[in-house]
C-alpha positions as CSV (number, residue, x, y, z in Angstrom):
1,M,-0.2,39.3,-156.1
2,R,-0.5,36.9,-159.0
3,T,-2.2,33.6,-158.4
4,S,-1.7,30.5,-160.4
5,P,-4.5,28.0,-161.3
6,D,-3.0,25.8,-158.5
7,G,-3.6,28.5,-155.9
8,P,-1.7,31.4,-154.4
9,R,2.0,31.7,-155.0
10,R,4.3,30.7,-152.1
11,T,6.6,33.8,-152.0
12,P,5.4,36.9,-150.1
13,P,5.2,40.3,-151.9
14,V,8.5,42.3,-152.1
15,P,7.3,44.9,-149.5
16,A,6.6,42.1,-147.1
17,L,10.1,40.7,-147.6
18,L,11.5,44.3,-146.9
19,A,9.3,44.8,-143.8
20,A,10.5,41.5,-142.2
21,P,14.2,42.5,-141.6
22,L,13.1,46.0,-140.4
23,A,10.9,44.4,-137.8
24,L,13.6,42.0,-136.8
25,V,16.1,44.8,-136.3
26,T,13.5,46.5,-134.2
27,A,12.9,43.3,-132.2
28,L,16.7,43.0,-131.6
29,A,16.9,46.7,-130.4
30,V,13.9,46.2,-128.1
31,G,15.3,42.9,-126.8
32,F,18.7,44.7,-126.2
33,F,16.8,47.3,-124.2
34,S,15.2,44.6,-122.1
35,V,18.6,43.1,-121.4
36,L,19.9,46.5,-120.3
37,A,16.9,47.0,-118.1
38,V,17.6,43.7,-116.3
39,A,21.3,44.5,-116.0
40,F,20.7,48.0,-114.5
41,S,17.9,46.8,-112.2
42,N,20.3,44.7,-110.2
43,G,17.5,42.2,-109.7
44,Q,15.3,44.7,-107.9
45,F,11.9,44.8,-109.3
46,D,10.1,46.8,-106.6
47,D,7.5,49.4,-107.4
48,G,6.6,48.1,-110.8
49,G,10.2,47.8,-112.0
50,W,9.2,44.5,-113.7
51,L,7.3,46.5,-116.3
52,V,10.5,48.0,-117.6
53,V,11.6,44.4,-118.4
54,L,8.3,42.9,-119.3
55,L,7.1,45.5,-121.8
56,P,10.1,45.4,-124.1
57,T,10.2,41.6,-123.9
58,V,6.5,41.4,-125.0
59,L,7.1,43.9,-127.8
60,A,10.1,41.9,-129.1
61,V,8.2,38.6,-129.1
62,G,5.3,40.3,-130.8
63,L,7.6,41.7,-133.5
64,V,9.1,38.3,-134.2
65,L,5.6,36.7,-134.2
66,G,4.5,39.5,-136.6
67,V,7.3,38.7,-139.0
68,I,6.5,35.0,-139.0
69,L,2.8,35.7,-139.6
70,L,3.6,38.1,-142.4
71,L,5.9,35.8,-144.2
72,L,3.5,32.9,-143.9
73,G,0.8,35.1,-145.3
74,R,-1.4,34.9,-142.2
75,S,-1.6,38.5,-141.1
76,W,-0.1,41.9,-141.8
77,L,-1.8,43.7,-138.9
78,V,0.7,42.6,-136.2
79,L,3.5,44.6,-137.7
80,I,1.4,47.7,-137.8
81,G,1.7,47.6,-134.0
82,T,5.5,48.0,-134.4
83,W,5.0,51.7,-134.6
84,D,4.5,51.6,-130.8
85,T,8.0,50.3,-130.3
86,A,9.4,53.7,-131.4
87,T,8.4,55.0,-128.0
88,V,10.5,52.4,-126.3
89,V,13.6,52.7,-128.4
90,P,13.7,56.1,-130.1
91,V,16.9,55.5,-131.9
92,A,15.3,52.7,-133.9
93,A,12.1,54.7,-134.8
94,L,12.7,54.4,-138.5
95,F,12.8,50.6,-138.5
96,P,9.3,50.0,-137.0
97,A,7.9,52.9,-139.0
98,G,9.3,51.4,-142.2
99,A,8.1,47.9,-141.3
100,A,4.6,49.2,-140.5
101,V,4.3,51.2,-143.8
102,L,5.6,48.3,-145.9
103,A,3.3,45.8,-144.1
104,A,0.3,48.0,-144.7
105,L,0.8,48.4,-148.4
106,P,-2.1,47.3,-150.6
107,G,0.0,44.6,-152.3
108,V,0.9,43.0,-149.0
109,R,-2.7,43.1,-147.7
110,H,-3.9,41.6,-150.9
111,G,-1.2,38.9,-150.8
112,V,-2.2,37.9,-147.3
113,A,-5.9,37.9,-148.3
114,V,-5.2,35.7,-151.3
115,R,-3.1,33.2,-149.3
116,R,-5.8,33.1,-146.6
117,A,-8.4,32.4,-149.2
118,G,-6.3,29.7,-150.8
119,R,-5.9,27.9,-147.4
120,T,-9.7,27.9,-146.7
121,R,-10.6,26.5,-150.1
122,G,-8.1,23.6,-149.9
C-alpha cells in the first residue's frame, strides 16, 4: 500500500474490496439460514434449539462487522473466521473461503497495518 506524505491513503487495497462483497454474500446466506431455522422451529426452542438460531445470527453479525473493520482498515483477522461459516451453509463455502484468502493477503495485512499506524501517530 502506498502512503503519501500526509499519511496512509484512504482507499483499501483491491483484495480487501473484493473480500468485502464475498463476506456480505456469506452473511446474507447465513442470515437466510437463521430465518429458515426460526420458521421451521415453530417457536419451539426446547433442548438447545435456540443454538440453531443463535449460531448463524452471531456468524452473520460477525461477518458484517468484519467487512466494516476491513474496509475501515482496522482489522483483517475477523474475516479469516469466515471460513467457519462453510460448515453452516455448505452451498456458500466458496464465498467465505474467498473472503478469508483475500483478507489474508500480504497487501491487505500491510494496508491495515499502515492505516493503524497512521491513526496512532495523528
